[in-house]
N, C-alpha and C positions, 0 to 999 in steps of 0.2 A: 504494499499499500504507500502511495506515494501523496505528498501534501503538494498541491498543484495552485499556482496563483494564474488568472486567466484574463485577458483583458478581451474586449469585444467579444466575450461569451455570448451576447444576447443576440449577435448578429446571425447570418446565414451557417456559416462554417462552424463559428462560435458554439451555437446550440448543439449541433450534432457533436462537436469534440467534448462538451461539457457531458452530455450523455452519455458518451461512451466513456470518460473517465469515472462516472459515479458507478456505472454498469460494471467496470472490473474492479470497484471498492476501494478507488483514491477519495482523499477529503481535498474538495475542490474551493474556493473562494475566488468570485468574479467579482473585478474591479468594473464600476460603472457608474454614469452619471446619473441614472433612472432606475433607483432601488427597488421601487414598486413594480416597475416593469419586468425587469431581470427577474425577482423573486417570482412573478406570475408564470415568466418563460422558462425556469430553470429551476423545478422543485428538485429539492436534495443538496442544492449547492448553497452556500453559505456566500451572502452579497454582501460587499461595501463599497461605500461612495469615494469616488476620487475626481479628483480634476487633473486631467492630464496636460494640462499646460500650465501646471505650478505645483512645488512642491507642498506637503501638507502630512497630515494624521496617516494618510495612505502610507507612506513610506514605511511605516511599521509591518504593515501587510507583507512586505518581502521578507522581513528579517524571520528566518529559521526555515522557509519552505524549500521543498526538494527542487522545484522547477518553476519557471514561468514562460507561459505561452503567450505573446502579445501579438493581438490580432487587430487592434486597434486601428483604424484609417477611416479617411473622408472619401467616400466615394470618387470615383474620377469621371463616370460616364456623365459629364455634363459641359455645358462650355468654360473653356479655360479664360474667364476673363481673370484681372490681377488679383482680386480678393479670392478667386476659387483656386487660384495656383498657389496662394500664400497658405489657404485651409489646406489643400493637398499635401503640401512639404511640411507645415508644422504637425499635420495628425500623424505624420511618419516618421520624419527626421527628428525633430524636437521633442517628441513625447518618448522615442526608443532614446535618446541621450538624458532624457529626464527619470526613464527607468534605470539607465546606467547609474546615475546619479544614487537612486534609491538602492541600488545591490550595492554600491559603493559604502553606505552609509551603514549597511546591515552587519550586526554585528556576526550571524552565522549566515554566509551567504549561499544562495541555492546553487546547487551542481551543474545547472543547467539554464540557459536562456534562449527560447525557440522564438525566433522573430519571423513574422511574417514579411515576406517580400515578393517580387513580382515577375513573370517573365518579361515584362516592360524593360528588364534591364537589358536584353538583348537588342532593343530597339527594333525598328521595321527591316525585316531580312526577306532575302530571295526565298521562294518556296523549297528550291532544291538543297539550300544550305541546312545542314543539321549541326544545331548547337547544343552541345553539352555543358557541363559545368565549368567546362575551362575555358571557353569559348570568352572572347572581349567584349566589353559593353557595348551598346550601340550608341546611336546618337540620338537627340530630339528632348523634349521636357520631360518626358517619362522617364526614359533611360537614365537622364540626370538626377531627378529625384530618386530612383532606385539605388543608383551609386552611392548616393549621400545617405540614404536608408541604412543600407548594409554594412557602410562603414562605421554609423552609430552603432548597428549591434555587433559588429565585430570588436568594438573599441571595449565593449563588457569583459570578452576575454583576454585582451590585451592589458586593460588596466586593472582588472579585479579576478583574473585567474578562472571565471565561472566560464562552462564551454559555452560557445555559441553556434547556433544553427540559423540559418536565413532559409526560409522557404521561399523558392521562386515559384508560387503559385500561377497556374493557366487559368484559362477561361472555367470556372467552376460551375456543372451542372447539377441539380438535384431538384429534389420536390419541396416546394416552399420557399424558392427565392433563387437568386444566383442568376446568371445570364438567361436562363429558359424563360423568364419572366417576360421579359422583352422580346426574345427568340419567337416565341409560339404565337403572340397576339395577332400579328398578320396572318399566321396560317390559320387560325379559328375563323378568320372573314374571307379565306380562301383568297387571300392575298400574298400568299407565304412566296419566297422566292432567295436566292441568293444575292449579296450586296454587291454592285460594280461587275466585273467580270466574273466572281467567284474563285477567283486563282490563290487568294490570299488565304495562308495557311493558319488555322486555328488551333492551337495548342492547348487543348481541352482536357479536363479531369472531371470525374464523378465525384461529388463531396464524400463520398464513403472512403474514398483512397487519398484524399485530403487528410480526414481523419486518421487514416490508416498511417502514413508516411508522418502526421504530426506525432503520434505517437512512438513511431521508431526513432523518430529525432529526439523525443523526449527519454525513451528508455535505455537507447544503444549507444555506450560510451564512444563508439567509435564513429560517429556522425558527429561531424563539426564543418563549420563553412557552410558554402552554397548547397543546396539539395533543390535539384528541377522536380517540382510538383505538377508532374503532367502525364496524360496516358501516353504510353509507347508509341500507340498509333494516333498520330495528330491526322487532321485531316483539312480539306478547302473548305472555302465556304460553300461552295456548290455541293460538295460530300454532304455536309451537315445540312443544307437546305434539303436535300435528297432524303436524306435520314429523318428528317423532322417530317417529311411528306409522307413517307412510308410508315410511321409509327401514328399520326395523327388522320392518317387517310385523309389528306390534303394535297391539292395540287402545290408543286413546288418550282413553278417555273418562270413565275413573274419577279423579272429582277427589279431592283431597286439601285436607281441610278447614284452614284457616288455623289454626285451635284447636292442630291436631294438631302442627305446624309451630311455632308460639309454644310449645307443650309441651316441646319438643325443645330449641330454640333460644334463648327467652325472647327480649331485646328484638333479638338478633341476626337473628331471624325477617326483619326488615325487609329483609334481602340480598335473599330471594326472594319474600316477598309484597307487596313494593311495587316500583318501578320509575322510569324515566326516558327520554324519549326524547332520546337525543343524535344530534347529528347532525354529520359531520367537515368543517365548512364550510373548515377552513383546511387540510386534506389536498386538498379540490375544488380550492381558489384555487391550491395547488401543482401541481396537474395530477396527482397521484398516481393510478394506477389499479389497482383493486382486482382481486387474483385470485380473491377467493372472497366476492362481495357479496349473493349470495343464499342463503337459508337450506338448501333442501331440496338445491341442487349441493352446499353448503358440508358437508353432513352426509352426502352421499353420498360425495364424497371421502375421508370419514373412514372410513366403513364399507365402502367398495369396493361399493357397488351402483349 
């Protein structure tokens, strides 16, 4: 049994992770701004208030836990106005630095700090370029944010000796949230299809495997540094649209012009108009067995078909 501190525990990934930790007998404390909401969503977990923007009494929650899983972060699928950019940076880079400060002040420091990161680290890349954890960072706003985010996470190990893992999480699908909520809406109206030419590669993963790989990072002392959290079978936008059409029994041929997406999201359109083929090399080396490695069965597990 471990004592685990989780941020972002009431989010889409966090809910599944907290349930899995509790199911195996761990003691879980969730740091949240909305205690009442978190208590309702996460029965069995202890809930404590925090302010991710400044030090406070929540620093005491870090002292003595076995591990920290830091998932908190502002959504990125919105127009990148200057205020939005600041929120995206601060909610990732600055909160991670603040968590490092809390670890530094703990009398008994956690053994591991598992910090969310993202495949945005690699930036937009050609679909035939396979990227494992050794690949260099890409270019652009998101890549720059993720590089700084991971630097703040690595500093926890460099400065305080706490093993640090950075989870480079792909496009996450699952029931009750994640990327699917936005993906399936056009299909339900018989308006589904790929975005642009559909050749962009989507490095996706089922939420069950995000949880599985997060637990691997928490438990296995051989895991440190970056860990690609993606299915080994990335898919193009065309393939994703076709798979959704098959599972939902809807047409999947109506293309969404890139110009329409850019009109709505501005620079943030790169999230869905570009992509990268990210391979989970480290997970493979560690012997991790994916529960949902193939796209159509993964979607069928969500929609019950």
